[in-house]
Each structure stands twice: as C-alpha cells, then as structure tokens.
C-alpha positions in Angstrom: 73.1 62.9 84.4 72.6 66.5 83.5 69.7 65.6 81.2 68.1 63.5 83.9 68.3 66.4 86.3 66.7 68.7 83.7 63.8 66.3 83.1 63.3 65.8 86.9 63.2 69.6 87.4 60.8 70.1 84.5 58.5 67.4 85.8 58.5 69.0 89.3 57.7 72.4 87.9 54.9 71.0 85.8 53.4 69.1 88.7 53.5 72.2 90.9 51.5 74.2 88.3 48.7 71.6 87.9 45.5 72.9 89.4 43.0 70.6 91.1 40.0 69.9 89.0 36.9 71.9 89.7 34.2 70.2 91.8 31.0 69.9 89.7 27.8 71.0 91.4 26.4 67.5 91.5 29.4 66.1 93.3 29.9 68.7 96.1 30.3 66.9 99.4 28.3 68.4 102.3 29.0 67.4 105.9 26.3 68.8 108.2 25.8 71.6 105.7 29.4 72.5 105.4 31.8 72.1 102.4 35.3 71.6 103.8 37.2 71.5 100.6 37.6 74.3 98.1 35.5 73.8 95.0 38.4 74.8 92.8 41.4 73.5 94.8 42.6 77.1 95.4 41.8 80.0 97.6 39.3 82.6 96.4 40.1 86.2 95.7 38.3 88.5 98.2 38.4 91.5 95.8 36.6 89.5 93.1 34.2 88.1 95.7 33.2 91.6 96.8 32.4 92.4 93.1 30.3 89.2 92.8 28.5 90.0 96.1 27.6 93.5 94.9 26.7 92.5 91.4 22.9 92.5 90.9 23.2 90.1 88.0 25.4 87.5 89.8 25.2 87.1 93.5 22.7 89.8 94.1 23.5 89.3 97.8 22.5 92.9 98.6 18.9 92.1 97.7 18.6 90.3 101.0 21.6 91.3 103.1 22.8 94.6 104.5 26.6 95.0 104.3 28.3 98.1 105.8 31.4 97.3 103.7 29.4 98.1 100.6 27.8 101.3 101.9 28.4 102.9 98.5 25.8 100.6 97.0 22.1 101.4 97.5 19.1 99.3 98.5 20.5 96.8 101.0 18.0 94.1 101.9 16.7 93.2 105.3 15.4 89.6 104.6 18.7 87.9 105.5 21.0 88.6 108.3 23.5 91.5 108.0 26.9 90.6 106.7 28.8 92.7 109.2 31.1 90.4 111.2 30.1 87.3 109.2 33.7 86.2 109.0 33.8 86.0 112.8 30.4 84.2 113.1 31.0 81.4 110.6 33.9 79.1 109.6 35.1 79.1 106.0 33.6 75.6 105.4 30.3 76.8 106.8 30.2 79.9 104.6 31.2 77.7 101.6 28.3 75.4 102.3 25.9 78.3 102.8 26.8 80.0 99.5 26.9 76.7 97.6 23.5 75.5 98.8 22.1 77.1 101.9 19.3 74.6 102.0 21.8 72.0 103.2 22.5 74.2 106.3 19.1 75.9 106.9 16.0 73.9 106.3 13.3 76.0 104.7 15.5 79.0 103.9 14.5 81.2 101.0 18.2 81.9 100.1 19.0 80.5 96.7 21.5 77.7 96.1 24.2 79.4 94.1 26.1 76.3 93.0 23.6 73.7 91.8 22.7 72.9 88.2 19.7 70.6 88.5 16.6 70.1 90.7 15.1 73.5 90.1 13.1 75.4 87.5 14.6 78.4 85.7 12.3 80.9 84.1 14.6 81.3 81.1 15.8 78.4 79.0 19.3 80.0 78.5 19.9 79.4 82.2 18.6 75.8 82.5 21.2 73.4 83.7 23.6 76.2 84.9 24.5 77.3 88.3 24.1 80.9 89.3 27.7 81.2 90.3 30.8 79.3 89.1 32.9 77.3 91.5 35.5 80.1 91.4 32.9 82.8 92.1 31.8 80.8 95.1 35.3 80.6 96.4 35.8 84.3 95.8 32.6 85.2 97.7 33.6 83.0 100.6 37.1 84.6 100.6 35.4 88.0 100.7 32.9 87.0 103.5 35.9 85.8 105.6 37.2 89.4 105.5 34.1 90.8 107.1 35.1 90.9 110.8 33.6 92.6 113.8 34.8 96.2 114.2 
C-alpha cells in the first residue's frame, strides 16, 4: 500500500509539471481577430515582455508606438496608436490576437504579424519560415501590455 501511495504521488507531481504544448503559428485559432488561449499554455512574464517590446531587433514596437513607460528609450514612433492605457482599452485575448497577427483584427494594417511562419517574403534567407517572435515572447509582450493602464 505504501508503494502504491508513492507511485500515485509521483504520478500526480509529474502531471502537474507537464506544460501544455506550444501552439504552432499555422494552428493559432482566431475568433473575430482574438486569440483566447495562451500560445504556450502559461501566463507571460511582463518584465520579459517589456524587454521584447523595447528591443529593436525583436518586437521593435517603439518604431511605430509611443510608450510613456519606456521614456528612457529614444525615438518613439507615431504611426501606430500610443501604448499608454492599452491594458484598459483591450482585453488580453484581443491583444494576443493583435500581436500574433494584427491583420486578423485590422484589415489593411501595416503592423507586422509577429507570430506567423509562412505567407510572407523575408529579405534574408536565414529568417525564411520563422516567426518574428516566439510563442513565449508573444505571451510576454501581451502580459506587459496588460500592465499599461490609464494613470
């Protein structure tokens, strides 16, 4: 009986540590432009998301969006809407959809799709067939955007 209890406990611990499989770019499910389920099965890290948002080689979000939370960064863009208060204006599922592929939410937008790996032309062969951001980076950016509330 003691051995059975140990096996049951071990199985329960193992099951609780299994992480959901990452959603591949080609299998993301959009509903009216939103993505309701996490792409990774877990919550994003807003601290990491802020880094991705500011990184000119990853998200490069500041190229188009002003963001008072990143006032230490220079050259904020004015093409897209300001990010101040975005966490109050949009639901998490809407932000996930916008970051994943904004074209599913806004017809004709020039915002890039950050989590697709086909249906586009990349100027460098090294990037062909790859998404701009990983599923985890999308979740991190969404978590960060959700922290940007009206003052």
